[in-house]
N, C-alpha and C positions, 0 to 999 in steps of 0.2 A: 282577445283583441284582433286576432287572425280571424275569429268566427265573424265579427262585424265587418271586417275588411272584406271578407269572402261574400258576405250578403250584399255589402254595398256594391262591390263589382258585379254581382248578378243582377242588381236592380239597375245599374247603369247600362249594362249591356241590354236588358229587357227596354229600357226606355228608348235607347238608341234604336233599336229594331222597330219599335213601335212609331218613333218619328219617320223612320225610312220608309214604312209601310204607309204612313199617313200622307207623306210627300208623293210616293207613287199613286195613291188614291186620288190627290189632288191633280196630278200630271194626267192621269186618265179620263178624269172629268172634263180637264182643258181641252184634251185632245177630241173627247167625244163631242164637245161644244164645235169644235173645228169642222168636225165631221158634218154636224147637223147643219152649219152655215154653208158648208160647200154643198150640202144636199140641196139646200134652198136655192143656191145660186143656180144649180142644174135644173132645177124645176121652172125657176124665171126664164132660163135660156130656153129650155125646151118649150115653154109656152111661146115665147117670141118666135121660135124655129115654126111650131105649129101654126101660128096666126099667119106668120109670111107665106108659107105654102100654101095655106088655104087661100088666102087672099090672092096669090098668083095663080092657084088652080081656077078659081073663080073668075080671074080676068084672062084666062088662056095662055098664060106666060109661062116660059121655062123658069125653072129655079136657078137664081144667081150665085156668083161664088162667095156673097156675104153670109149665105146660110151654111156653105161649106165650112167658113172660118167658124161660125158657132157652133157646128158640130164639132170642130177642131178644139175649141175652147173646152167644152163639155168633157172629151176626151182628158184634157189635160187637168182637169178637176177631179175627173174619176181616178186618173193615176195618183193624185195627191191623197185622195181618200184611202187608197189601196196601200200607200206607204204609211199613213197615220194608223190605220188598222194594223199594220205589221209593227209598228213600234209599240202600240197597246198590247199586242200578243206578246213581245219582247219584254215589257215591263211587268207583265202577269205572267211571264214564264210558262205560257200556253202555247199550243199549236192548233190549227184547225186540221180536222180528219177531212183528207180529200176525198172521201167516198160520201159521208153523211153530213158534212161541214160543222160538226159538234166542235166546240172547245174543250181540249184535253191537255193535262199537263205535259210539259216538255220531255220528262223522263219514263213515260209509258211507252210499251212495245205495241200494245194493241188497241184500238180504241174502244172505250166501256160501252159506248152505245151501240156500235155496229159491228165489232170485232175486227176491223182490219188492222192488218200488220202493218206498222210503220218501219221504214228504212233505216 
């Protein structure tokens, strides 16, 4: 009977781990969708900036403050993307090599791709 209880506990532990991993994968997918949406917004804003600058250039005018505000908006979205990417790396228990930008496990001392030592 103890044998069956032991097996039951192991199965339950494995099922919980699988459920947690599945939840992490779903969260990463949602966060990646958020990044894609934000990147699309940046493209739309950048396109509007470009069109506005070009139109002003054609008309011989100076660039107004409204375009500066659009640039600030892009910066805010880029900051959000950076934060979401950091959350994804936290969920995946990974870090980015500062030298080659490869994703590596948090517990490694050296980058397996380029050999950079982590602090």
